[in-house]
Every structure is written in C-alpha cells, then in structure tokens.
A tleap script that builds the chain and sets N, CA, C and O, in Angstrom:
source leaprc.protein.ff14SB
mol = sequence {
  NMET SER GLU THR ILE PHE LEU GLY ARG ARG
  LYS THR SER THR ALA ARG VAL ILE MET ARG
  SER GLY ASN GLY VAL ILE THR ILE ASN GLY
  ARG PRO LEU ASP VAL PHE PHE ASN GLN THR
  ASP ASN ARG GLU ASP VAL VAL VAL PRO LEU
  LYS LEU THR ASP THR HIE GLY GLN TYR ASP
  ILE THR ALA ARG VAL SER GLY GLY GLY THR
  THR GLY GLN SER GLN ALA ILE ARG LEU ALA
  ILE SER LYS ALA LEU LEU GLU ILE ASN PRO
  ASP TYR ARG ALA LYS LEU LYS PRO HIE GLY
  LEU LEU THR ARG ASP PRO ARG MET VAL GLU
  ARG LYS LYS TYR GLY GLN PRO LYS ALA ARG
  LYS ARG PHE GLN PHE SER LYS CARG
}
set mol.1.N position { 146.379 121.642 -3.831 }
set mol.1.CA position { 146.295 121.764 -5.280 }
set mol.1.C position { 145.609 123.083 -5.630 }
set mol.1.O position { 144.508 123.360 -5.154 }
set mol.2.N position { 146.257 123.888 -6.457 }
set mol.2.CA position { 145.644 125.131 -6.875 }
set mol.2.C position { 144.524 124.828 -7.864 }
set mol.2.O position { 144.529 123.794 -8.533 }
set mol.3.N position { 143.575 125.740 -7.942 }
set mol.3.CA position { 142.419 125.506 -8.800 }
set mol.3.C position { 142.811 125.707 -10.251 }
set mol.3.O position { 143.064 126.832 -10.683 }
set mol.4.N position { 142.859 124.628 -10.994 }
set mol.4.CA position { 143.214 124.664 -12.399 }
set mol.4.C position { 142.135 123.937 -13.181 }
set mol.4.O position { 141.598 122.926 -12.727 }
set mol.5.N position { 141.825 124.453 -14.347 }
set mol.5.CA position { 140.822 123.831 -15.202 }
set mol.5.C position { 141.541 122.888 -16.157 }
set mol.5.O position { 142.483 123.283 -16.845 }
set mol.6.N position { 141.088 121.645 -16.192 }
set mol.6.CA position { 141.672 120.646 -17.085 }
set mol.6.C position { 140.700 120.379 -18.215 }
set mol.6.O position { 139.491 120.281 -18.008 }
set mol.7.N position { 141.251 120.262 -19.420 }
set mol.7.CA position { 140.440 120.126 -20.623 }
set mol.7.C position { 140.517 118.713 -21.164 }
set mol.7.O position { 141.593 118.115 -21.206 }
set mol.8.N position { 139.377 118.177 -21.578 }
set mol.8.CA position { 139.328 116.869 -22.218 }
set mol.8.C position { 138.430 116.955 -23.433 }
set mol.8.O position { 137.412 117.645 -23.412 }
set mol.9.N position { 138.804 116.253 -24.495 }
set mol.9.CA position { 138.003 116.290 -25.723 }
set mol.9.C position { 137.795 114.884 -26.268 }
set mol.9.O position { 138.625 113.998 -26.067 }
set mol.10.N position { 136.669 114.692 -26.964 }
set mol.10.CA position { 136.381 113.437 -27.644 }
set mol.10.C position { 135.330 113.733 -28.690 }
set mol.10.O position { 134.287 114.306 -28.376 }
set mol.11.N position { 135.593 113.345 -29.950 }
set mol.11.CA position { 134.718 113.663 -31.079 }
set mol.11.C position { 134.467 115.177 -31.082 }
set mol.11.O position { 135.417 115.944 -31.238 }
set mol.12.N position { 133.226 115.625 -30.915 }
set mol.12.CA position { 132.968 117.071 -30.907 }
set mol.12.C position { 132.658 117.579 -29.504 }
set mol.12.O position { 132.201 118.711 -29.346 }
set mol.13.N position { 132.899 116.758 -28.481 }
set mol.13.CA position { 132.625 117.153 -27.092 }
set mol.13.C position { 133.863 117.778 -26.457 }
set mol.13.O position { 134.992 117.360 -26.713 }
set mol.14.N position { 133.627 118.774 -25.636 }
set mol.14.CA position { 134.693 119.419 -24.878 }
set mol.14.C position { 134.277 119.486 -23.416 }
set mol.14.O position { 133.180 119.941 -23.093 }
set mol.15.N position { 135.158 119.029 -22.540 }
set mol.15.CA position { 134.861 119.043 -21.106 }
set mol.15.C position { 135.925 119.839 -20.370 }
set mol.15.O position { 137.119 119.683 -20.623 }
set mol.16.N position { 135.471 120.707 -19.442 }
set mol.16.CA position { 136.360 121.438 -18.557 }
set mol.16.C position { 136.077 120.959 -17.141 }
set mol.16.O position { 134.941 121.021 -16.672 }
set mol.17.N position { 137.112 120.484 -16.467 }
set mol.17.CA position { 136.948 119.858 -15.153 }
set mol.17.C position { 137.774 120.592 -14.103 }
set mol.17.O position { 138.932 120.935 -14.340 }
set mol.18.N position { 137.170 120.830 -12.944 }
set mol.18.CA position { 137.863 121.381 -11.783 }
set mol.18.C position { 137.761 120.336 -10.674 }
set mol.18.O position { 136.668 119.878 -10.340 }
set mol.19.N position { 138.925 119.959 -10.098 }
set mol.19.CA position { 138.958 118.994 -9.003 }
set mol.19.C position { 139.415 119.679 -7.725 }
set mol.19.O position { 140.409 120.406 -7.711 }
set mol.20.N position { 138.668 119.434 -6.646 }
set mol.20.CA position { 139.029 119.963 -5.329 }
set mol.20.C position { 138.985 118.815 -4.330 }
set mol.20.O position { 138.253 117.845 -4.529 }
set mol.21.N position { 139.759 118.917 -3.266 }
set mol.21.CA position { 139.668 117.919 -2.200 }
set mol.21.C position { 138.273 117.981 -1.602 }
set mol.21.O position { 137.732 119.061 -1.362 }
set mol.22.N position { 137.702 116.816 -1.367 }
set mol.22.CA position { 136.343 116.789 -0.849 }
set mol.22.C position { 135.910 115.377 -0.520 }
set mol.22.O position { 136.719 114.531 -0.140 }
set mol.23.N position { 134.592 115.136 -0.677 }
set mol.23.CA position { 134.056 113.828 -0.301 }
set mol.23.C position { 133.463 113.067 -1.488 }
set mol.23.O position { 132.605 112.207 -1.291 }
set mol.24.N position { 133.896 113.361 -2.706 }
set mol.24.CA position { 133.515 112.556 -3.868 }
set mol.24.C position { 132.259 112.972 -4.592 }
set mol.24.O position { 131.649 112.144 -5.269 }
set mol.25.N position { 131.844 114.221 -4.477 }
set mol.25.CA position { 130.657 114.692 -5.182 }
set mol.25.C position { 131.043 115.053 -6.613 }
set mol.25.O position { 131.946 115.861 -6.832 }
set mol.26.N position { 130.360 114.454 -7.583 }
set mol.26.CA position { 130.630 114.731 -8.997 }
set mol.26.C position { 129.435 115.476 -9.563 }
set mol.26.O position { 128.315 114.965 -9.561 }
set mol.27.N position { 129.680 116.698 -10.052 }
set mol.27.CA position { 128.637 117.545 -10.618 }
set mol.27.C position { 128.984 117.867 -12.061 }
set mol.27.O position { 130.093 118.314 -12.353 }
set mol.28.N position { 128.036 117.642 -12.965 }
set mol.28.CA position { 128.248 117.914 -14.391 }
set mol.28.C position { 127.165 118.882 -14.849 }
set mol.28.O position { 125.974 118.587 -14.748 }
set mol.29.N position { 127.585 120.035 -15.351 }
set mol.29.CA position { 126.674 121.095 -15.791 }
set mol.29.C position { 125.625 121.412 -14.720 }
set mol.29.O position { 124.458 121.648 -15.031 }
set mol.30.N position { 126.057 121.413 -13.457 }
set mol.30.CA position { 125.169 121.753 -12.360 }
set mol.30.C position { 124.253 120.637 -11.898 }
set mol.30.O position { 123.416 120.849 -11.021 }
set mol.31.N position { 124.398 119.447 -12.474 }
set mol.31.CA position { 123.555 118.311 -12.087 }
set mol.31.C position { 124.425 117.163 -11.581 }
set mol.31.O position { 125.572 117.031 -12.009 }
set mol.32.N position { 123.905 116.332 -10.679 }
set mol.32.CA position { 124.678 115.170 -10.204 }
set mol.32.C position { 124.974 114.194 -11.338 }
set mol.32.O position { 124.279 114.176 -12.353 }
set mol.33.N position { 126.009 113.387 -11.153 }
set mol.33.CA position { 126.450 112.434 -12.173 }
set mol.33.C position { 125.336 111.495 -12.615 }
set mol.33.O position { 125.132 111.301 -13.813 }
set mol.34.N position { 124.605 110.903 -11.655 }
set mol.34.CA position { 123.579 109.922 -12.016 }
set mol.34.C position { 122.359 110.554 -12.680 }
set mol.34.O position { 121.595 109.855 -13.346 }
set mol.35.N position { 122.162 111.858 -12.512 }
set mol.35.CA position { 121.062 112.547 -13.199 }
set mol.35.C position { 121.493 112.933 -14.614 }
set mol.35.O position { 120.719 112.811 -15.563 }
set mol.36.N position { 122.743 113.402 -14.745 }
set mol.36.CA position { 123.219 113.858 -16.053 }
set mol.36.C position { 123.385 112.694 -17.029 }
set mol.36.O position { 122.949 112.782 -18.177 }
set mol.37.N position { 124.015 111.606 -16.580 }
set mol.37.CA position { 124.193 110.413 -17.413 }
set mol.37.C position { 123.269 109.322 -16.893 }
set mol.37.O position { 123.502 108.778 -15.813 }
set mol.38.N position { 122.212 108.992 -17.656 }
set mol.38.CA position { 121.302 107.958 -17.187 }
set mol.38.C position { 121.731 106.560 -17.624 }
set mol.38.O position { 121.137 105.580 -17.175 }
set mol.39.N position { 122.742 106.435 -18.486 }
set mol.39.CA position { 123.273 105.126 -18.864 }
set mol.39.C position { 124.437 104.783 -17.942 }
set mol.39.O position { 125.295 105.625 -17.677 }
set mol.40.N position { 124.465 103.546 -17.455 }
set mol.40.CA position { 125.513 103.148 -16.514 }
set mol.40.C position { 126.886 103.141 -17.173 }
set mol.40.O position { 127.883 103.421 -16.507 }
set mol.41.N position { 126.963 102.828 -18.470 }
set mol.41.CA position { 128.255 102.822 -19.171 }
set mol.41.C position { 128.912 104.195 -19.113 }
set mol.41.O position { 130.116 104.306 -18.879 }
set mol.42.N position { 128.120 105.235 -19.326 }
set mol.42.CA position { 128.657 106.589 -19.305 }
set mol.42.C position { 129.074 107.010 -17.904 }
set mol.42.O position { 130.085 107.691 -17.734 }
set mol.43.N position { 128.298 106.605 -16.894 }
set mol.43.CA position { 128.675 106.919 -15.507 }
set mol.43.C position { 129.970 106.209 -15.132 }
set mol.43.O position { 130.830 106.791 -14.470 }
set mol.44.N position { 130.112 104.955 -15.552 }
set mol.44.CA position { 131.327 104.188 -15.264 }
set mol.44.C position { 132.539 104.805 -15.956 }
set mol.44.O position { 133.630 104.846 -15.386 }
set mol.45.N position { 132.345 105.288 -17.195 }
set mol.45.CA position { 133.434 105.936 -17.942 }
set mol.45.C position { 134.039 107.084 -17.144 }
set mol.45.O position { 135.258 107.251 -17.109 }
set mol.46.N position { 133.181 107.872 -16.505 }
set mol.46.CA position { 133.639 109.057 -15.778 }
set mol.46.C position { 134.486 108.677 -14.560 }
set mol.46.O position { 135.466 109.357 -14.259 }
set mol.47.N position { 134.123 107.605 -13.860 }
set mol.47.CA position { 134.813 107.269 -12.610 }
set mol.47.C position { 135.953 106.260 -12.777 }
set mol.47.O position { 136.613 105.929 -11.792 }
set mol.48.N position { 136.201 105.765 -13.985 }
set mol.48.CA position { 137.279 104.786 -14.217 }
set mol.48.C position { 138.635 105.298 -13.729 }
set mol.48.O position { 139.315 104.562 -13.013 }
set mol.49.N position { 139.077 106.531 -14.076 }
set mol.49.CA position { 140.390 106.977 -13.600 }
set mol.49.C position { 140.477 107.049 -12.070 }
set mol.49.O position { 141.531 106.782 -11.493 }
set mol.50.N position { 139.372 107.407 -11.423 }
set mol.50.CA position { 139.358 107.502 -9.960 }
set mol.50.C position { 139.484 106.120 -9.322 }
set mol.50.O position { 140.179 105.956 -8.320 }
set mol.51.N position { 138.812 105.129 -9.903 }
set mol.51.CA position { 138.874 103.772 -9.355 }
set mol.51.C position { 140.253 103.149 -9.568 }
set mol.51.O position { 140.760 102.448 -8.692 }
set mol.52.N position { 140.858 103.402 -10.726 }
set mol.52.CA position { 142.179 102.834 -11.012 }
set mol.52.C position { 143.253 103.385 -10.078 }
set mol.52.O position { 144.197 102.678 -9.724 }
set mol.53.N position { 143.107 104.639 -9.685 }
set mol.53.CA position { 144.118 105.272 -8.829 }
set mol.53.C position { 143.731 105.238 -7.349 }
set mol.53.O position { 144.412 105.834 -6.515 }
set mol.54.N position { 142.637 104.540 -7.023 }
set mol.54.CA position { 142.144 104.428 -5.641 }
set mol.54.C position { 141.886 105.789 -4.999 }
set mol.54.O position { 142.162 105.978 -3.814 }
set mol.55.N position { 141.359 106.735 -5.773 }
set mol.55.CA position { 141.051 108.063 -5.256 }
set mol.55.C position { 139.546 108.341 -5.295 }
set mol.55.O position { 139.121 109.481 -5.108 }
set mol.56.N position { 138.745 107.309 -5.536 }
set mol.56.CA position { 137.288 107.483 -5.606 }
set mol.56.C position { 136.767 107.936 -4.247 }
set mol.56.O position { 136.971 107.258 -3.241 }
set mol.57.N position { 136.095 109.082 -4.222 }
set mol.57.CA position { 135.564 109.619 -2.973 }
set mol.57.C position { 136.468 110.621 -2.280 }
set mol.57.O position { 136.113 111.129 -1.217 }
set mol.58.N position { 137.629 110.919 -2.852 }
set mol.58.CA position { 138.556 111.869 -2.226 }
set mol.58.C position { 138.460 113.275 -2.803 }
set mol.58.O position { 138.898 114.232 -2.166 }
set mol.59.N position { 137.897 113.413 -3.996 }
set mol.59.CA position { 137.853 114.711 -4.671 }
set mol.59.C position { 136.434 115.053 -5.104 }
set mol.59.O position { 135.672 114.189 -5.538 }
set mol.60.N position { 136.095 116.344 -4.974 }
set mol.60.CA position { 134.863 116.869 -5.548 }
set mol.60.C position { 135.191 117.310 -6.965 }
set mol.60.O position { 136.171 118.020 -7.190 }
set mol.61.N position { 134.376 116.889 -7.913 }
set mol.61.CA position { 134.634 117.188 -9.321 }
set mol.61.C position { 133.479 118.008 -9.861 }
set mol.61.O position { 132.313 117.636 -9.734 }
set mol.62.N position { 133.832 119.137 -10.471 }
set mol.62.CA position { 132.853 119.984 -11.151 }
set mol.62.C position { 133.234 120.024 -12.616 }
set mol.62.O position { 134.356 120.400 -12.956 }
set mol.63.N position { 132.311 119.641 -13.490 }
set mol.63.CA position { 132.603 119.582 -14.925 }
set mol.63.C position { 131.598 120.402 -15.711 }
set mol.63.O position { 130.405 120.417 -15.409 }
set mol.64.N position { 132.110 121.086 -16.730 }
set mol.64.CA position { 131.263 121.774 -17.712 }
set mol.64.C position { 131.547 121.094 -19.036 }
set mol.64.O position { 132.689 121.084 -19.497 }
set mol.65.N position { 130.528 120.530 -19.650 }
set mol.65.CA position { 130.726 119.796 -20.893 }
set mol.65.C position { 129.737 120.294 -21.933 }
set mol.65.O position { 128.589 120.607 -21.619 }
set mol.66.N position { 130.202 120.365 -23.191 }
set mol.66.CA position { 129.335 120.826 -24.273 }
set mol.66.C position { 129.670 120.085 -25.553 }
set mol.66.O position { 130.782 119.587 -25.729 }
set mol.67.N position { 128.704 120.019 -26.433 }
set mol.67.CA position { 128.897 119.406 -27.743 }
set mol.67.C position { 128.821 117.901 -27.730 }
set mol.67.O position { 129.056 117.265 -26.702 }
set mol.68.N position { 128.492 117.332 -28.868 }
set mol.68.CA position { 128.496 115.888 -29.032 }
set mol.68.C position { 127.363 115.192 -28.305 }
set mol.68.O position { 126.401 115.823 -27.867 }
set mol.69.N position { 127.495 113.878 -28.186 }
set mol.69.CA position { 126.488 113.057 -27.518 }
set mol.69.C position { 126.969 112.617 -26.153 }
set mol.69.O position { 128.009 113.068 -25.673 }
set mol.70.N position { 126.209 111.734 -25.530 }
set mol.70.CA position { 126.500 111.341 -24.163 }
set mol.70.C position { 127.811 110.565 -24.043 }
set mol.70.O position { 128.575 110.792 -23.104 }
set mol.71.N position { 128.080 109.656 -24.976 }
set mol.71.CA position { 129.309 108.866 -24.904 }
set mol.71.C position { 130.535 109.742 -25.099 }
set mol.71.O position { 131.510 109.612 -24.358 }
set mol.72.N position { 130.501 110.630 -26.084 }
set mol.72.CA position { 131.613 111.546 -26.311 }
set mol.72.C position { 131.842 112.449 -25.117 }
set mol.72.O position { 132.986 112.728 -24.759 }
set mol.73.N position { 130.756 112.913 -24.491 }
set mol.73.CA position { 130.879 113.782 -23.333 }
set mol.73.C position { 131.485 113.050 -22.142 }
set mol.73.O position { 132.345 113.592 -21.447 }
set mol.74.N position { 131.033 111.811 -21.905 }
set mol.74.CA position { 131.568 111.063 -20.757 }
set mol.74.C position { 133.046 110.746 -20.953 }
set mol.74.O position { 133.814 110.774 -19.992 }
set mol.75.N position { 133.453 110.449 -22.175 }
set mol.75.CA position { 134.858 110.146 -22.431 }
set mol.75.C position { 135.716 111.405 -22.403 }
set mol.75.O position { 136.898 111.337 -22.065 }
set mol.76.N position { 135.144 112.545 -22.750 }
set mol.76.CA position { 135.871 113.813 -22.632 }
set mol.76.C position { 136.109 114.148 -21.159 }
set mol.76.O position { 137.189 114.612 -20.795 }
set mol.77.N position { 135.112 113.918 -20.319 }
set mol.77.CA position { 135.264 114.142 -18.877 }
set mol.77.C position { 136.292 113.184 -18.310 }
set mol.77.O position { 137.097 113.564 -17.461 }
set mol.78.N position { 136.270 111.931 -18.779 }
set mol.78.CA position { 137.235 110.920 -18.317 }
set mol.78.C position { 138.668 111.362 -18.601 }
set mol.78.O position { 139.541 111.214 -17.746 }
set mol.79.N position { 138.917 111.901 -19.792 }
set mol.79.CA position { 140.261 112.367 -20.149 }
set mol.79.C position { 140.679 113.547 -19.274 }
set mol.79.O position { 141.824 113.613 -18.826 }
set mol.80.N position { 139.754 114.478 -19.030 }
set mol.80.CA position { 140.075 115.645 -18.203 }
set mol.80.C position { 140.381 115.232 -16.760 }
set mol.80.O position { 141.294 115.779 -16.141 }
set mol.81.N position { 139.631 114.280 -16.229 }
set mol.81.CA position { 139.887 113.796 -14.867 }
set mol.81.C position { 141.244 113.100 -14.808 }
set mol.81.O position { 141.986 113.266 -13.840 }
set mol.82.N position { 141.570 112.324 -15.839 }
set mol.82.CA position { 142.868 111.638 -15.884 }
set mol.82.C position { 144.012 112.648 -15.879 }
set mol.82.O position { 145.009 112.453 -15.184 }
set mol.83.N position { 143.872 113.730 -16.651 }
set mol.83.CA position { 144.901 114.770 -16.690 }
set mol.83.C position { 145.039 115.449 -15.327 }
set mol.83.O position { 146.145 115.752 -14.880 }
set mol.84.N position { 143.893 115.682 -14.672 }
set mol.84.CA position { 143.912 116.322 -13.356 }
set mol.84.C position { 144.606 115.436 -12.323 }
set mol.84.O position { 145.395 115.923 -11.512 }
set mol.85.N position { 144.313 114.140 -12.354 }
set mol.85.CA position { 144.953 113.207 -11.420 }
set mol.85.C position { 146.457 113.143 -11.650 }
set mol.85.O position { 147.230 113.018 -10.700 }
set mol.86.N position { 146.871 113.229 -12.911 }
set mol.86.CA position { 148.289 113.205 -13.244 }
set mol.86.C position { 148.990 114.451 -12.705 }
set mol.86.O position { 150.148 114.388 -12.291 }
set mol.87.N position { 148.291 115.571 -12.712 }
set mol.87.CA position { 148.843 116.816 -12.163 }
set mol.87.C position { 148.996 116.710 -10.642 }
set mol.87.O position { 149.957 117.224 -10.071 }
set mol.88.N position { 148.047 116.044 -9.999 }
set mol.88.CA position { 148.096 115.861 -8.540 }
set mol.88.C position { 149.269 114.968 -8.148 }
set mol.88.O position { 150.036 115.297 -7.243 }
set mol.89.N position { 149.403 113.821 -8.847 }
set mol.89.CA position { 150.454 112.860 -8.523 }
set mol.89.C position { 150.989 112.222 -9.805 }
set mol.89.O position { 150.296 111.399 -10.403 }
set mol.90.N position { 152.188 112.572 -10.243 }
set mol.90.CA position { 152.750 112.015 -11.479 }
set mol.90.C position { 152.931 110.490 -11.443 }
set mol.90.O position { 153.088 109.863 -12.491 }
set mol.91.N position { 152.911 109.893 -10.251 }
set mol.91.CA position { 153.045 108.435 -10.148 }
set mol.91.C position { 151.823 107.696 -10.693 }
set mol.91.O position { 151.900 106.500 -10.974 }
set mol.92.N position { 150.703 108.395 -10.844 }
set mol.92.CA position { 149.492 107.765 -11.383 }
set mol.92.C position { 149.629 107.404 -12.858 }
set mol.92.O position { 148.824 106.638 -13.387 }
set mol.93.N position { 150.646 107.950 -13.524 }
set mol.93.CA position { 150.847 107.668 -14.949 }
set mol.93.C position { 150.968 106.164 -15.204 }
set mol.93.O position { 150.446 105.659 -16.197 }
set mol.94.N position { 151.652 105.454 -14.314 }
set mol.94.CA position { 151.849 104.014 -14.481 }
set mol.94.C position { 150.532 103.249 -14.431 }
set mol.94.O position { 150.411 102.187 -15.040 }
set mol.95.N position { 149.539 103.778 -13.709 }
set mol.95.CA position { 148.239 103.116 -13.624 }
set mol.95.C position { 147.302 103.518 -14.749 }
set mol.95.O position { 146.505 102.703 -15.215 }
set mol.96.N position { 147.389 104.780 -15.196 }
set mol.96.CA position { 146.452 105.293 -16.191 }
set mol.96.C position { 146.866 104.990 -17.629 }
set mol.96.O position { 146.015 104.711 -18.474 }
set mol.97.N position { 148.162 105.043 -17.908 }
set mol.97.CA position { 148.653 104.897 -19.283 }
set mol.97.C position { 148.295 103.541 -19.921 }
set mol.97.O position { 147.857 103.523 -21.071 }
set mol.98.N position { 148.464 102.404 -19.218 }
set mol.98.CA position { 148.139 101.116 -19.858 }
set mol.98.C position { 146.676 100.980 -20.283 }
set mol.98.O position { 146.358 100.192 -21.173 }
set mol.99.N position { 145.789 101.747 -19.648 }
set mol.99.CA position { 144.368 101.693 -19.996 }
set mol.99.C position { 143.984 102.737 -21.052 }
set mol.99.O position { 142.812 102.859 -21.405 }
set mol.100.N position { 144.969 103.486 -21.553 }
set mol.100.CA position { 144.720 104.477 -22.601 }
set mol.100.C position { 143.953 105.695 -22.128 }
set mol.100.O position { 143.267 106.339 -22.921 }
set mol.101.N position { 144.057 106.018 -20.855 }
set mol.101.CA position { 143.280 107.132 -20.307 }
set mol.101.C position { 143.969 108.480 -20.440 }
set mol.101.O position { 143.377 109.505 -20.102 }
set mol.102.N position { 145.202 108.504 -20.924 }
set mol.102.CA position { 145.920 109.772 -21.071 }
set mol.102.C position { 146.018 110.201 -22.528 }
set mol.102.O position { 146.636 111.221 -22.835 }
set mol.103.N position { 145.414 109.432 -23.427 }
set mol.103.CA position { 145.497 109.708 -24.861 }
set mol.103.C position { 144.153 110.204 -25.360 }
set mol.103.O position { 143.117 109.601 -25.079 }
set mol.104.N position { 144.170 111.296 -26.096 }
set mol.104.CA position { 142.939 111.790 -26.707 }
set mol.104.C position { 142.609 110.908 -27.893 }
set mol.104.O position { 143.462 110.686 -28.752 }
set mol.105.N position { 141.385 110.398 -27.958 }
set mol.105.CA position { 140.960 109.534 -29.061 }
set mol.105.C position { 140.777 110.407 -30.304 }
set mol.105.O position { 139.895 111.265 -30.313 }
set mol.106.N position { 141.586 110.214 -31.357 }
set mol.106.CA position { 141.551 111.121 -32.495 }
set mol.106.C position { 140.420 110.843 -33.488 }
set mol.106.O position { 140.239 111.606 -34.437 }
set mol.107.N position { 139.668 109.781 -33.290 }
set mol.107.CA position { 138.646 109.421 -34.282 }
set mol.107.C position { 137.527 110.453 -34.331 }
set mol.107.O position { 136.966 110.829 -33.303 }
set mol.108.N position { 137.215 110.901 -35.532 }
set mol.108.CA position { 136.151 111.872 -35.748 }
set mol.108.C position { 135.215 111.330 -36.830 }
set mol.108.O position { 135.558 110.386 -37.542 }
set mol.109.N position { 134.052 111.926 -36.944 }
set mol.109.CA position { 133.100 111.517 -37.970 }
set mol.109.C position { 133.626 111.965 -39.325 }
set mol.109.O position { 134.018 113.118 -39.503 }
set mol.110.N position { 133.628 111.041 -40.275 }
set mol.110.CA position { 134.101 111.363 -41.621 }
set mol.110.C position { 133.057 112.217 -42.331 }
set mol.110.O position { 131.855 112.001 -42.180 }
set mol.111.N position { 133.527 113.177 -43.100 }
set mol.111.CA position { 132.591 114.097 -43.750 }
set mol.111.C position { 131.883 113.446 -44.928 }
set mol.111.O position { 132.399 112.512 -45.541 }
set mol.112.N position { 130.696 113.952 -45.234 }
set mol.112.CA position { 129.928 113.477 -46.383 }
set mol.112.C position { 130.537 114.056 -47.654 }
set mol.112.O position { 130.890 115.235 -47.703 }
set mol.113.N position { 130.658 113.210 -48.689 }
set mol.113.CA position { 131.205 113.671 -49.964 }
set mol.113.C position { 130.079 113.944 -50.958 }
set mol.113.O position { 129.013 113.332 -50.898 }
set mol.114.N position { 130.339 114.874 -51.867 }
set mol.114.CA position { 129.330 115.180 -52.886 }
set mol.114.C position { 129.197 113.997 -53.842 }
set mol.114.O position { 130.158 113.258 -54.055 }
set mol.115.N position { 128.021 113.818 -54.412 }
set mol.115.CA position { 127.779 112.708 -55.326 }
set mol.115.C position { 127.552 111.390 -54.606 }
set mol.115.O position { 127.457 110.343 -55.248 }
set mol.116.N position { 127.465 111.424 -53.283 }
set mol.116.CA position { 127.223 110.228 -52.487 }
set mol.116.C position { 126.201 110.571 -51.407 }
set mol.116.O position { 126.135 111.715 -50.958 }
set mol.117.N position { 125.391 109.574 -50.982 }
set mol.117.CA position { 124.405 109.870 -49.950 }
set mol.117.C position { 124.994 110.048 -48.549 }
set mol.117.O position { 124.446 110.781 -47.725 }
set mol.118.N position { 126.131 109.360 -48.284 }
set mol.118.CA position { 126.800 109.489 -47.000 }
set mol.118.C position { 128.302 109.543 -47.224 }
set mol.118.O position { 128.750 109.742 -48.354 }
set mol.119.N position { 129.092 109.367 -46.163 }
set mol.119.CA position { 130.541 109.492 -46.285 }
set mol.119.C position { 131.136 108.449 -47.239 }
set mol.119.O position { 131.964 108.783 -48.087 }
set mol.120.N position { 130.714 107.185 -47.101 }
set mol.120.CA position { 131.275 106.122 -47.935 }
set mol.120.C position { 130.245 105.411 -48.799 }
set mol.120.O position { 130.597 104.763 -49.785 }
set mol.121.N position { 128.987 105.529 -48.436 }
set mol.121.CA position { 127.932 104.864 -49.204 }
set mol.121.C position { 127.812 105.498 -50.592 }
set mol.121.O position { 127.947 106.712 -50.744 }
set mol.122.N position { 127.559 104.669 -51.589 }
set mol.122.CA position { 127.388 105.170 -52.957 }
set mol.122.C position { 125.935 105.007 -53.375 }
set mol.122.O position { 125.213 104.158 -52.853 }
set mol.123.N position { 125.519 105.838 -54.327 }
set mol.123.CA position { 124.203 105.646 -54.915 }
set mol.123.C position { 124.233 104.365 -55.740 }
set mol.123.O position { 125.293 103.951 -56.209 }
set mol.124.N position { 123.067 103.734 -55.918 }
set mol.124.CA position { 122.990 102.461 -56.639 }
set mol.124.C position { 123.485 102.650 -58.078 }
set mol.124.O position { 123.101 103.597 -58.764 }
set mol.125.N position { 124.343 101.727 -58.513 }
set mol.125.CA position { 124.886 101.778 -59.864 }
set mol.125.C position { 123.922 101.121 -60.821 }
set mol.125.O position { 123.412 100.031 -60.561 }
set mol.126.N position { 123.674 101.793 -61.933 }
set mol.126.CA position { 122.793 101.229 -62.959 }
set mol.126.C position { 123.553 101.183 -64.276 }
set mol.126.O position { 123.962 102.214 -64.810 }
set mol.127.N position { 123.736 99.968 -64.793 }
set mol.127.CA position { 124.492 99.814 -66.032 }
set mol.127.C position { 123.680 100.349 -67.217 }
set mol.127.O position { 124.230 100.954 -68.137 }
set mol.128.N position { 122.371 100.119 -67.179 }
set mol.128.CA position { 121.506 100.568 -68.298 }
set mol.128.C position { 120.425 101.484 -67.792 }
set mol.128.O position { 119.604 101.962 -68.575 }
savepdb mol mol.pdb
quit
C-alpha cells in the first residue's frame, strides 16, 4: 500500500490518518491511543473498523487530529480509518457499510440567533 493520507471529519474535527503495515501501534498527535483518549468510549470508537474487518493489530496508524472535542475527534479518526481500510480491500465495504462507518455524520452545532439566548431557547415572554 502506498502512503496515502486519508481524511475524516465530524462536527468541527478533522483527522488525517496514515496506515502502514505493522504490529498495531496507534499514535494520535504523537501520543499513544490510551494516553490521547482517556475515555474508553473514544478509544473503542477508533478501533471499531479494525475489529469489524479482523485487521486489529495488522497496521500501524498515525493520526493528526485538530478541532472539536474528544468525541468528534475519535469519530473523525474512525471515518478516516474506515476509508483507509476500504482503499486496502474493497471487500470490507460489506462489513463497514451496515454499521454506518463510511458515511460522514453531517450533524453540526446550530448557530445562535439574534434576539435569543441560544440557538432555539427564547427569552422569557412577559405579557405585561
């Protein structure tokens, strides 16, 4: 596999992932996976595509992620890894697609509107 950077996005997070054949070392922004993500949910999010395709431990993954919070970052990395696995073997599509791992989640934070304290919340109405 030639060295290609795969991009994944979620909310305001952007992840760039490089996958190489190796022994399963996952590095995010120069730190190991368990140091970078201290919540188990976020760590599990990152390795879901690898477990579904039975490739956990076969590739070294280097990720650069920026923006957003921890959940958005972990899901952005998950999408980039899924795209990389699909490039390696197109047959993985049948395993990844039913779990929604090849689709970018389009949900974003709704903007705050003027005359309101938040996006949808209204100031208290006073009749008199």
